[in-house]
BALOBA-1460 file (C-alpha; in Angstrom, 3 decimals):
// residues 359
<rec num="1" residu="m" x="-12.369" y="-23.138" z="14.573"/>
<rec num="2" residu="s" x="-14.680" y="-25.815" z="13.548"/>
<rec num="3" residu="a" x="-12.169" y="-26.607" z="10.241"/>
<rec num="4" residu="s" x="-11.028" y="-30.192" z="9.655"/>
<rec num="5" residu="p" x="-7.977" y="-30.991" z="8.932"/>
<rec num="6" residu="l" x="-8.552" y="-32.876" z="5.510"/>
<rec num="7" residu="d" x="-10.833" y="-29.751" z="4.667"/>
<rec num="8" residu="t" x="-8.422" y="-26.697" z="5.672"/>
<rec num="9" residu="i" x="-5.525" y="-29.389" z="3.366"/>
<rec num="10" residu="a" x="-7.814" y="-29.548" z="0.445"/>
<rec num="11" residu="f" x="-8.737" y="-25.377" z="0.811"/>
<rec num="12" residu="a" x="-4.637" y="-25.200" z="1.086"/>
<rec num="13" residu="e" x="-4.443" y="-27.195" z="-2.074"/>
<rec num="14" residu="r" x="-7.122" y="-24.323" z="-3.732"/>
<rec num="15" residu="l" x="-4.918" y="-21.337" z="-2.675"/>
<rec num="16" residu="l" x="-2.024" y="-22.744" z="-4.050"/>
<rec num="17" residu="a" x="-3.410" y="-23.717" z="-7.663"/>
<rec num="18" residu="l" x="-5.049" y="-20.082" z="-7.083"/>
<rec num="19" residu="l" x="-1.737" y="-18.660" z="-6.639"/>
<rec num="20" residu="d" x="-0.869" y="-20.854" z="-10.030"/>
<rec num="21" residu="e" x="-4.050" y="-20.180" z="-12.076"/>
<rec num="22" residu="g" x="-2.649" y="-18.158" z="-15.389"/>
<rec num="23" residu="s" x="-0.139" y="-15.768" z="-15.368"/>
<rec num="24" residu="f" x="-1.054" y="-12.074" z="-13.664"/>
<rec num="25" residu="t" x="0.175" y="-8.660" z="-14.132"/>
<rec num="26" residu="s" x="-0.200" y="-6.955" z="-10.946"/>
<rec num="27" residu="t" x="1.077" y="-7.861" z="-7.190"/>
<rec num="28" residu="y" x="-2.727" y="-7.173" z="-6.252"/>
<rec num="29" residu="k" x="-3.219" y="-10.980" z="-5.903"/>
<rec num="30" residu="f" x="-0.773" y="-11.240" z="-2.921"/>
<rec num="31" residu="a" x="-2.004" y="-8.149" z="-1.271"/>
<rec num="32" residu="v" x="-5.213" y="-9.040" z="-1.356"/>
<rec num="33" residu="l" x="-4.579" y="-12.612" z="0.191"/>
<rec num="34" residu="l" x="-2.463" y="-11.415" z="2.907"/>
<rec num="35" residu="a" x="-4.956" y="-8.639" z="4.063"/>
<rec num="36" residu="l" x="-7.459" y="-10.864" z="4.057"/>
<rec num="37" residu="t" x="-5.384" y="-13.157" z="6.394"/>
<rec num="38" residu="d" x="-4.476" y="-10.629" z="8.777"/>
<rec num="39" residu="l" x="-8.200" y="-9.341" z="8.941"/>
<rec num="40" residu="c" x="-9.380" y="-12.788" z="9.978"/>
<rec num="41" residu="i" x="-6.320" y="-13.055" z="12.788"/>
<rec num="42" residu="q" x="-7.001" y="-9.496" z="13.763"/>
<rec num="43" residu="g" x="-10.525" y="-10.471" z="13.886"/>
<rec num="44" residu="t" x="-10.313" y="-13.519" z="15.924"/>
<rec num="45" residu="t" x="-12.935" y="-14.253" z="19.084"/>
<rec num="46" residu="k" x="-12.109" y="-15.047" z="22.605"/>
<rec num="47" residu="d" x="-14.466" y="-17.809" z="21.063"/>
<rec num="48" residu="g" x="-10.920" y="-18.896" z="18.653"/>
<rec num="49" residu="e" x="-13.318" y="-18.227" z="15.926"/>
<rec num="50" residu="p" x="-12.032" y="-15.839" z="13.431"/>
<rec num="51" residu="p" x="-14.482" y="-12.667" z="11.601"/>
<rec num="52" residu="q" x="-17.437" y="-14.016" z="8.909"/>
<rec num="53" residu="i" x="-17.703" y="-10.603" z="6.637"/>
<rec num="54" residu="v" x="-15.048" y="-7.606" z="6.872"/>
<rec num="55" residu="t" x="-15.779" y="-5.021" z="4.346"/>
<rec num="56" residu="t" x="-14.208" y="-3.685" z="1.566"/>
<rec num="57" residu="t" x="-13.029" y="-0.535" z="3.986"/>
<rec num="58" residu="q" x="-11.617" y="-2.687" z="6.343"/>
<rec num="59" residu="l" x="-9.372" y="-4.592" z="3.418"/>
<rec num="60" residu="a" x="-8.754" y="-0.965" z="1.715"/>
<rec num="61" residu="r" x="-7.030" y="0.222" z="4.640"/>
<rec num="62" residu="k" x="-4.880" y="-2.938" z="5.238"/>
<rec num="63" residu="i" x="-3.838" y="-3.010" z="1.854"/>
<rec num="64" residu="v" x="-2.539" y="1.253" z="1.770"/>
<rec num="65" residu="e" x="-0.908" y="-0.487" z="4.900"/>
<rec num="66" residu="s" x="1.044" y="-3.453" z="2.828"/>
<rec num="67" residu="y" x="2.093" y="-0.947" z="0.173"/>
<rec num="68" residu="w" x="3.174" y="2.325" z="2.011"/>
<rec num="69" residu="r" x="6.403" y="1.146" z="2.772"/>
<rec num="70" residu="q" x="7.104" y="-0.630" z="-0.687"/>
<rec num="71" residu="v" x="6.540" y="2.868" z="-2.848"/>
<rec num="72" residu="s" x="8.856" y="4.193" z="-1.071"/>
<rec num="73" residu="s" x="12.450" y="4.779" z="-2.365"/>
<rec num="74" residu="y" x="14.724" y="0.540" z="-2.697"/>
<rec num="75" residu="d" x="18.378" y="1.779" z="-3.044"/>
<rec num="76" residu="t" x="19.902" y="5.103" z="-2.980"/>
<rec num="77" residu="s" x="19.536" y="5.934" z="-6.718"/>
<rec num="78" residu="g" x="16.111" y="6.944" z="-5.417"/>
<rec num="79" residu="l" x="14.133" y="4.087" z="-7.800"/>
<rec num="80" residu="v" x="10.905" y="3.182" z="-6.797"/>
<rec num="81" residu="l" x="9.645" y="-0.649" z="-7.303"/>
<rec num="82" residu="v" x="7.366" y="-1.055" z="-10.462"/>
<rec num="83" residu="q" x="4.052" y="-3.510" z="-9.259"/>
<rec num="84" residu="n" x="2.636" y="-3.805" z="-12.474"/>
<rec num="85" residu="a" x="3.361" y="-5.613" z="-15.639"/>
<rec num="86" residu="g" x="2.612" y="-2.328" z="-18.529"/>
<rec num="87" residu="r" x="1.219" y="0.853" z="-16.716"/>
<rec num="88" residu="s" x="1.524" y="1.454" z="-13.813"/>
<rec num="89" residu="a" x="-0.492" y="-0.728" z="-10.555"/>
<rec num="90" residu="i" x="-3.034" y="2.436" z="-9.994"/>
<rec num="91" residu="v" x="-3.367" y="1.408" z="-5.930"/>
<rec num="92" residu="p" x="0.559" y="1.792" z="-5.387"/>
<rec num="93" residu="r" x="0.460" y="5.801" z="-7.801"/>
<rec num="94" residu="k" x="-2.252" y="6.047" z="-5.606"/>
<rec num="95" residu="i" x="-0.731" y="5.772" z="-2.174"/>
<rec num="96" residu="a" x="3.085" y="7.032" z="-3.749"/>
<rec num="97" residu="e" x="1.753" y="10.000" z="-4.401"/>
<rec num="98" residu="f" x="-0.337" y="10.174" z="-1.231"/>
<rec num="99" residu="r" x="3.142" y="9.547" z="0.984"/>
<rec num="100" residu="s" x="5.453" y="11.776" z="-2.181"/>
<rec num="101" residu="r" x="2.279" y="14.925" z="-1.035"/>
<rec num="102" residu="y" x="1.684" y="13.869" z="2.662"/>
<rec num="103" residu="g" x="4.075" y="11.106" z="4.351"/>
<rec num="104" residu="e" x="7.598" y="12.437" z="3.565"/>
<rec num="105" residu="g" x="9.752" y="11.436" z="6.158"/>
<rec num="106" residu="l" x="6.462" y="10.137" z="8.325"/>
<rec num="107" residu="t" x="4.874" y="6.615" z="9.619"/>
<rec num="108" residu="l" x="1.793" y="5.499" z="7.436"/>
<rec num="109" residu="c" x="0.398" y="6.306" z="11.254"/>
<rec num="110" residu="e" x="1.320" y="9.992" z="12.073"/>
<rec num="111" residu="a" x="0.796" y="10.210" z="7.988"/>
<rec num="112" residu="e" x="-3.050" y="9.654" z="8.606"/>
<rec num="113" residu="r" x="-2.694" y="11.750" z="12.397"/>
<rec num="114" residu="q" x="-1.934" y="15.040" z="10.480"/>
<rec num="115" residu="h" x="-4.056" y="14.950" z="7.541"/>
<rec num="116" residu="r" x="-7.030" y="12.931" z="8.163"/>
<rec num="117" residu="m" x="-8.742" y="14.178" z="4.962"/>
<rec num="118" residu="p" x="-6.785" y="12.984" z="2.316"/>
<rec num="119" residu="f" x="-6.014" y="9.633" z="4.103"/>
<rec num="120" residu="a" x="-9.668" y="8.633" z="4.216"/>
<rec num="121" residu="a" x="-9.882" y="9.983" z="0.567"/>
<rec num="122" residu="l" x="-6.642" y="8.171" z="0.056"/>
<rec num="123" residu="v" x="-8.055" y="4.631" z="1.484"/>
<rec num="124" residu="r" x="-11.778" y="5.309" z="0.035"/>
<rec num="125" residu="e" x="-9.327" y="5.591" z="-3.997"/>
<rec num="126" residu="v" x="-8.275" y="2.457" z="-2.899"/>
<rec num="127" residu="e" x="-11.645" y="0.828" z="-2.259"/>
<rec num="128" residu="w" x="-12.989" y="1.298" z="-5.339"/>
<rec num="129" residu="v" x="-10.010" y="-0.098" z="-7.007"/>
<rec num="130" residu="l" x="-10.383" y="-3.408" z="-5.080"/>
<rec num="131" residu="v" x="-14.320" y="-2.975" z="-5.844"/>
<rec num="132" residu="k" x="-13.658" y="-2.844" z="-9.563"/>
<rec num="133" residu="m" x="-10.860" y="-5.364" z="-10.187"/>
<rec num="134" residu="p" x="-8.905" y="-7.907" z="-7.829"/>
<rec num="135" residu="l" x="-12.365" y="-8.681" z="-5.702"/>
<rec num="136" residu="p" x="-13.981" y="-9.900" z="-8.334"/>
<rec num="137" residu="k" x="-11.812" y="-11.456" z="-10.857"/>
<rec num="138" residu="l" x="-8.930" y="-12.971" z="-7.559"/>
<rec num="139" residu="q" x="-10.834" y="-16.564" z="-8.040"/>
<rec num="140" residu="r" x="-11.819" y="-16.707" z="-11.457"/>
<rec num="141" residu="f" x="-10.217" y="-20.606" z="-12.825"/>
<rec num="142" residu="g" x="-10.899" y="-19.384" z="-16.456"/>
<rec num="143" residu="g" x="-13.314" y="-18.734" z="-17.727"/>
<rec num="144" residu="a" x="-15.243" y="-19.446" z="-14.189"/>
<rec num="145" residu="c" x="-15.208" y="-18.374" z="-10.466"/>
<rec num="146" residu="d" x="-15.025" y="-20.659" z="-7.967"/>
<rec num="147" residu="s" x="-15.540" y="-18.531" z="-4.971"/>
<rec num="148" residu="f" x="-14.221" y="-21.194" z="-2.084"/>
<rec num="149" residu="v" x="-12.669" y="-18.085" z="-0.289"/>
<rec num="150" residu="y" x="-14.792" y="-15.520" z="-0.577"/>
<rec num="151" residu="s" x="-18.525" y="-14.360" z="-2.354"/>
<rec num="152" residu="i" x="-18.857" y="-10.967" z="-3.249"/>
<rec num="153" residu="h" x="-22.969" y="-8.876" z="-4.214"/>
<rec num="154" residu="w" x="-21.503" y="-7.114" z="-6.956"/>
<rec num="155" residu="d" x="-19.109" y="-8.229" z="-10.508"/>
<rec num="156" residu="d" x="-16.534" y="-6.226" z="-12.300"/>
<rec num="157" residu="d" x="-19.306" y="-4.533" z="-14.145"/>
<rec num="158" residu="v" x="-20.188" y="-2.168" z="-11.138"/>
<rec num="159" residu="l" x="-20.353" y="1.554" z="-11.637"/>
<rec num="160" residu="r" x="-18.671" y="4.023" z="-9.448"/>
<rec num="161" residu="g" x="-21.799" y="5.687" z="-9.205"/>
<rec num="162" residu="t" x="-23.183" y="2.828" z="-7.722"/>
<rec num="163" residu="f" x="-20.438" y="2.752" z="-5.157"/>
<rec num="164" residu="n" x="-20.722" y="5.227" z="-4.570"/>
<rec num="165" residu="d" x="-23.713" y="5.302" z="-3.402"/>
<rec num="166" residu="g" x="-24.447" y="3.580" z="0.339"/>
<rec num="167" residu="r" x="-27.592" y="2.066" z="0.537"/>
<rec num="168" residu="a" x="-26.814" y="0.662" z="-3.115"/>
<rec num="169" residu="f" x="-23.112" y="-0.610" z="-2.916"/>
<rec num="170" residu="d" x="-23.150" y="-3.803" z="0.032"/>
<rec num="171" residu="n" x="-19.042" y="-3.534" z="0.512"/>
<rec num="172" residu="r" x="-19.021" y="-7.008" z="2.185"/>
<rec num="173" residu="i" x="-17.351" y="-9.925" z="2.205"/>
<rec num="174" residu="f" x="-18.639" y="-13.525" z="3.225"/>
<rec num="175" residu="f" x="-15.878" y="-15.583" z="3.982"/>
<rec num="176" residu="a" x="-17.596" y="-19.078" z="2.977"/>
<rec num="177" residu="d" x="-17.726" y="-22.070" z="5.421"/>
<rec num="178" residu="d" x="-14.567" y="-22.633" z="6.862"/>
<rec num="179" residu="a" x="-11.942" y="-20.648" z="4.868"/>
<rec num="180" residu="a" x="-11.894" y="-17.643" z="7.444"/>
<rec num="181" residu="a" x="-10.916" y="-20.398" z="9.889"/>
<rec num="182" residu="n" x="-8.175" y="-22.044" z="7.476"/>
<rec num="183" residu="l" x="-6.819" y="-18.593" z="6.589"/>
<rec num="184" residu="v" x="-5.727" y="-18.493" z="9.970"/>
<rec num="185" residu="r" x="-5.269" y="-22.722" z="10.105"/>
<rec num="186" residu="l" x="-2.688" y="-22.217" z="7.516"/>
<rec num="187" residu="s" x="-1.173" y="-18.068" z="7.936"/>
<rec num="188" residu="s" x="1.859" y="-19.353" z="9.295"/>
<rec num="189" residu="l" x="2.711" y="-21.645" z="6.406"/>
<rec num="190" residu="l" x="1.031" y="-19.002" z="3.387"/>
<rec num="191" residu="r" x="2.508" y="-16.133" z="4.764"/>
<rec num="192" residu="p" x="5.897" y="-16.984" z="3.860"/>
<rec num="193" residu="l" x="4.758" y="-18.676" z="0.862"/>
<rec num="194" residu="i" x="2.689" y="-15.301" z="-0.864"/>
<rec num="195" residu="q" x="5.197" y="-13.550" z="0.357"/>
<rec num="196" residu="e" x="7.925" y="-15.688" z="-1.806"/>
<rec num="197" residu="r" x="5.802" y="-15.271" z="-4.780"/>
<rec num="198" residu="w" x="5.092" y="-11.527" z="-4.355"/>
<rec num="199" residu="a" x="8.970" y="-10.690" z="-4.002"/>
<rec num="200" residu="s" x="9.891" y="-13.275" z="-6.510"/>
<rec num="201" residu="k" x="7.417" y="-11.176" z="-9.514"/>
<rec num="202" residu="v" x="8.436" y="-7.225" z="-8.741"/>
<rec num="203" residu="a" x="12.124" y="-9.187" z="-8.912"/>
<rec num="204" residu="d" x="10.726" y="-10.466" z="-13.032"/>
<rec num="205" residu="l" x="8.962" y="-7.095" z="-12.695"/>
<rec num="206" residu="n" x="11.997" y="-5.001" z="-11.705"/>
<rec num="207" residu="s" x="15.123" y="-6.913" z="-13.282"/>
<rec num="208" residu="l" x="16.681" y="-7.400" z="-9.830"/>
<rec num="209" residu="e" x="17.595" y="-10.538" z="-7.349"/>
<rec num="210" residu="v" x="14.676" y="-11.178" z="-5.887"/>
<rec num="211" residu="d" x="17.494" y="-12.159" z="-2.532"/>
<rec num="212" residu="r" x="17.488" y="-8.927" z="-1.544"/>
<rec num="213" residu="l" x="13.799" y="-7.785" z="-2.149"/>
<rec num="214" residu="g" x="11.592" y="-9.863" z="0.932"/>
<rec num="215" residu="k" x="13.217" y="-7.976" z="3.992"/>
<rec num="216" residu="f" x="12.308" y="-4.525" z="1.742"/>
<rec num="217" residu="l" x="8.658" y="-5.521" z="1.093"/>
<rec num="218" residu="f" x="8.136" y="-7.419" z="4.122"/>
<rec num="219" residu="g" x="10.835" y="-6.991" z="6.393"/>
<rec num="220" residu="v" x="10.496" y="-5.309" z="9.992"/>
<rec num="221" residu="d" x="11.565" y="-0.949" z="10.146"/>
<rec num="222" residu="r" x="13.844" y="-1.800" z="13.262"/>
<rec num="223" residu="t" x="14.980" y="2.050" z="13.270"/>
<rec num="224" residu="s" x="11.933" y="3.467" z="14.274"/>
<rec num="225" residu="l" x="11.377" y="1.039" z="16.970"/>
<rec num="226" residu="t" x="14.597" y="2.551" z="18.830"/>
<rec num="227" residu="r" x="12.425" y="5.686" z="19.107"/>
<rec num="228" residu="l" x="9.868" y="3.245" z="21.763"/>
<rec num="229" residu="v" x="12.663" y="2.028" z="23.985"/>
<rec num="230" residu="e" x="12.752" y="4.697" z="26.922"/>
<rec num="231" residu="p" x="8.770" y="4.665" z="27.178"/>
<rec num="232" residu="l" x="8.483" y="0.467" z="27.444"/>
<rec num="233" residu="r" x="11.660" y="0.671" z="29.687"/>
<rec num="234" residu="e" x="9.596" y="2.982" z="31.868"/>
<rec num="235" residu="l" x="5.939" y="1.231" z="32.105"/>
<rec num="236" residu="q" x="7.800" y="-2.281" z="32.349"/>
<rec num="237" residu="a" x="9.819" y="-0.515" z="35.428"/>
<rec num="238" residu="g" x="13.303" y="-1.286" z="34.116"/>
<rec num="239" residu="r" x="12.742" y="-5.056" z="33.829"/>
<rec num="240" residu="c" x="12.803" y="-7.417" z="30.876"/>
<rec num="241" residu="f" x="9.611" y="-8.392" z="29.908"/>
<rec num="242" residu="y" x="10.523" y="-12.433" z="29.683"/>
<rec num="243" residu="c" x="13.473" y="-12.970" z="31.941"/>
<rec num="244" residu="e" x="12.178" y="-9.897" z="34.723"/>
<rec num="245" residu="n" x="15.580" y="-9.141" z="35.857"/>
<rec num="246" residu="p" x="16.871" y="-5.518" z="35.025"/>
<rec num="247" residu="l" x="17.201" y="-3.975" z="31.898"/>
<rec num="248" residu="s" x="21.168" y="-4.244" z="30.116"/>
<rec num="249" residu="r" x="22.191" y="-1.943" z="27.222"/>
<rec num="250" residu="a" x="22.064" y="-4.752" z="24.812"/>
<rec num="251" residu="l" x="18.144" y="-4.517" z="23.855"/>
<rec num="252" residu="h" x="15.660" y="-5.491" z="21.819"/>
<rec num="253" residu="v" x="11.982" y="-4.648" z="20.563"/>
<rec num="254" residu="d" x="9.905" y="-7.119" z="20.623"/>
<rec num="255" residu="h" x="7.101" y="-7.787" z="18.939"/>
<rec num="256" residu="f" x="5.185" y="-10.651" z="20.971"/>
<rec num="257" residu="i" x="3.570" y="-12.380" z="18.261"/>
<rec num="258" residu="p" x="6.185" y="-13.065" z="16.183"/>
<rec num="259" residu="w" x="6.303" y="-11.069" z="13.181"/>
<rec num="260" residu="s" x="6.745" y="-13.565" z="11.156"/>
<rec num="261" residu="r" x="3.146" y="-15.232" z="11.721"/>
<rec num="262" residu="h" x="1.972" y="-11.833" z="11.722"/>
<rec num="263" residu="p" x="2.609" y="-8.198" z="11.510"/>
<rec num="264" residu="d" x="1.401" y="-5.936" z="13.981"/>
<rec num="265" residu="d" x="3.154" y="-3.104" z="15.252"/>
<rec num="266" residu="g" x="0.962" y="-2.117" z="17.601"/>
<rec num="267" residu="i" x="1.714" y="-0.501" z="20.976"/>
<rec num="268" residu="d" x="0.667" y="-3.789" z="22.673"/>
<rec num="269" residu="n" x="2.403" y="-5.718" z="21.007"/>
<rec num="270" residu="l" x="6.082" y="-4.950" z="21.758"/>
<rec num="271" residu="v" x="7.850" y="-5.174" z="24.076"/>
<rec num="272" residu="l" x="10.704" y="-4.611" z="25.516"/>
<rec num="273" residu="a" x="13.373" y="-6.895" z="26.170"/>
<rec num="274" residu="h" x="17.163" y="-8.519" z="26.306"/>
<rec num="275" residu="e" x="18.785" y="-8.552" z="22.979"/>
<rec num="276" residu="r" x="19.813" y="-12.751" z="24.288"/>
<rec num="277" residu="c" x="16.266" y="-12.670" z="25.767"/>
<rec num="278" residu="n" x="14.235" y="-12.244" z="22.433"/>
<rec num="279" residu="l" x="16.999" y="-13.651" z="20.028"/>
<rec num="280" residu="e" x="16.475" y="-17.006" z="21.716"/>
<rec num="281" residu="k" x="12.778" y="-16.554" z="21.692"/>
<rec num="282" residu="r" x="13.111" y="-15.548" z="18.001"/>
<rec num="283" residu="n" x="9.521" y="-16.291" z="16.057"/>
<rec num="284" residu="f" x="8.014" y="-19.481" z="18.769"/>
<rec num="285" residu="l" x="5.036" y="-17.841" z="20.779"/>
<rec num="286" residu="a" x="6.412" y="-17.314" z="24.779"/>
<rec num="287" residu="g" x="4.729" y="-19.533" z="27.183"/>
<rec num="288" residu="r" x="1.548" y="-19.295" z="29.057"/>
<rec num="289" residu="e" x="3.675" y="-17.626" z="32.068"/>
<rec num="290" residu="h" x="5.005" y="-14.841" z="29.714"/>
<rec num="291" residu="l" x="0.976" y="-15.421" z="27.901"/>
<rec num="292" residu="r" x="-0.636" y="-14.055" z="31.473"/>
<rec num="293" residu="r" x="2.558" y="-11.256" z="32.248"/>
<rec num="294" residu="w" x="1.173" y="-9.443" z="28.257"/>
<rec num="295" residu="r" x="-1.898" y="-9.861" z="29.522"/>
<rec num="296" residu="r" x="-1.631" y="-8.415" z="32.909"/>
<rec num="297" residu="r" x="0.182" y="-5.660" z="31.109"/>
<rec num="298" residu="e" x="-3.441" y="-4.607" z="28.787"/>
<rec num="299" residu="s" x="-4.705" y="-4.744" z="31.837"/>
<rec num="300" residu="e" x="-2.633" y="-2.652" z="34.237"/>
<rec num="301" residu="a" x="-0.924" y="-0.498" z="31.997"/>
<rec num="302" residu="d" x="-3.849" y="0.573" z="29.162"/>
<rec num="303" residu="l" x="-3.443" y="3.908" z="30.116"/>
<rec num="304" residu="g" x="0.479" y="3.817" z="29.915"/>
<rec num="305" residu="l" x="0.497" y="2.689" z="26.161"/>
<rec num="306" residu="a" x="-2.047" y="4.554" z="24.662"/>
<rec num="307" residu="e" x="0.177" y="7.648" z="26.651"/>
<rec num="308" residu="i" x="3.197" y="6.114" z="24.226"/>
<rec num="309" residu="a" x="0.861" y="6.055" z="21.335"/>
<rec num="310" residu="e" x="0.466" y="9.705" z="21.512"/>
<rec num="311" residu="q" x="2.953" y="10.836" z="22.617"/>
<rec num="312" residu="k" x="5.303" y="8.419" z="19.424"/>
<rec num="313" residu="a" x="2.263" y="9.148" z="16.874"/>
<rec num="314" residu="w" x="2.442" y="5.208" z="17.022"/>
<rec num="315" residu="p" x="-0.375" y="2.773" z="16.103"/>
<rec num="316" residu="r" x="-2.843" y="0.930" z="18.749"/>
<rec num="317" residu="d" x="-5.749" y="-0.501" z="17.676"/>
<rec num="318" residu="a" x="-5.517" y="-2.505" z="21.607"/>
<rec num="319" residu="e" x="-8.481" y="-5.149" z="20.360"/>
<rec num="320" residu="r" x="-7.063" y="-5.530" z="16.865"/>
<rec num="321" residu="t" x="-4.166" y="-7.263" z="18.762"/>
<rec num="322" residu="l" x="-5.514" y="-8.722" z="21.131"/>
<rec num="323" residu="g" x="-6.945" y="-10.362" z="17.905"/>
<rec num="324" residu="s" x="-3.584" y="-11.716" z="16.270"/>
<rec num="325" residu="v" x="-2.635" y="-12.921" z="20.177"/>
<rec num="326" residu="r" x="-6.114" y="-15.274" z="20.452"/>
<rec num="327" residu="a" x="-5.805" y="-17.009" z="16.717"/>
<rec num="328" residu="a" x="-1.912" y="-17.508" z="17.657"/>
<rec num="329" residu="y" x="-2.427" y="-19.289" z="21.009"/>
<rec num="330" residu="l" x="-6.532" y="-20.949" z="20.603"/>
<rec num="331" residu="a" x="-5.428" y="-22.504" z="17.289"/>
<rec num="332" residu="v" x="-2.039" y="-24.231" z="18.679"/>
<rec num="333" residu="s" x="-2.501" y="-28.127" z="19.198"/>
<rec num="334" residu="r" x="-0.866" y="-29.828" z="21.165"/>
<rec num="335" residu="e" x="2.864" y="-30.995" z="19.818"/>
<rec num="336" residu="q" x="3.335" y="-27.496" z="19.379"/>
<rec num="337" residu="r" x="6.030" y="-26.282" z="21.451"/>
<rec num="338" residu="l" x="6.110" y="-22.969" z="23.424"/>
<rec num="339" residu="w" x="9.131" y="-21.046" z="24.684"/>
<rec num="340" residu="l" x="10.057" y="-20.746" z="27.545"/>
<rec num="341" residu="g" x="13.647" y="-19.105" z="28.656"/>
<rec num="342" residu="g" x="16.903" y="-19.932" z="26.688"/>
<rec num="343" residu="s" x="16.791" y="-23.255" z="25.090"/>
<rec num="344" residu="e" x="13.688" y="-24.274" z="28.177"/>
<rec num="345" residu="f" x="9.721" y="-24.991" z="25.724"/>
<rec num="346" residu="e" x="6.868" y="-26.136" z="27.240"/>
<rec num="347" residu="l" x="4.122" y="-28.583" z="25.287"/>
<rec num="348" residu="a" x="1.144" y="-26.409" z="24.402"/>
<rec num="349" residu="e" x="-2.088" y="-26.614" z="26.707"/>
<rec num="350" residu="r" x="-4.984" y="-25.214" z="24.734"/>
<rec num="351" residu="a" x="-6.985" y="-25.147" z="28.711"/>
<rec num="352" residu="e" x="-4.115" y="-23.326" z="30.424"/>
<rec num="353" residu="l" x="-3.788" y="-20.784" z="27.590"/>
<rec num="354" residu="r" x="-7.643" y="-20.109" z="27.530"/>
<rec num="355" residu="s" x="-6.730" y="-19.185" z="31.524"/>
<rec num="356" residu="a" x="-3.995" y="-17.169" z="30.614"/>
<rec num="357" residu="l" x="-5.968" y="-15.271" z="28.558"/>
<rec num="358" residu="g" x="-8.694" y="-14.653" z="31.041"/>
<rec num="359" residu="y" x="-10.772" y="-17.073" z="29.810"/>
């Protein structure tokens, strides 16, 4: 990634100013920034470079993913959280309507697989809302637009007919200069900050305490992960992914790239580990031998992972997960500590990490 430290700091300052600029009535700004960051992470190449262009279709799919859990009942009273001042926000409402009609009790992956046409229509509706509202307005400071994150080839006066005409509408989002690289570099810092602002906004809109909201809005669904224990145990020949000792009863399905760094529930990012190993690893990146083992599993157990995803109706996008692994490991500094096991760590060596990834 080519962005210099000073450029990255300047970018972060402008992004913070954007988050603080004026008043806004919905949570779209937070959702779009996080979704753009995720697309940059997932699209990282073997050279460590993020994509310079994404599409509004890709963004809409990520936005649906972001709000899917948030439009479910918050508590036993059936409360569905408000995400917009005044009238209800269109995107969460559309997702809630789809979920109520087609996806009740289903994961996003299950709902998409079982109702492909209605789901595609939902993504298309969300895409139109993004095109019309947040994307042209997100980078406005006062009355001027500062396109330091991305540029687009339309404004908020775009018509639905133009959007529907695939030949007339250019749905590409072009990242500015080193913006994509900076989003990846800053993701571990920006994500918790943006999520905190998002949770605070939802707390204000719903007159709730912010403490409980963060886990509901952005946390891991640990209950659903339990259905993967047995197939992952078989895939790993009954051994802990990290220490390689026989698995005991106290088990955790662990996110190889920690959820706090990048929320990826795809089967390729999930491994079965002893509870102790998982708790010791916490939110650290695993060391290079663990990385080499993960990469080997991707190659040798591809069919097994595909079978688990099919049988359990679990999401799988191997290339997307590989992109997030590349983004995490190819951008590390030499001062970063990687977890080996227990309380042991090693310093990151970029050349050796590239080797572990097979590059």
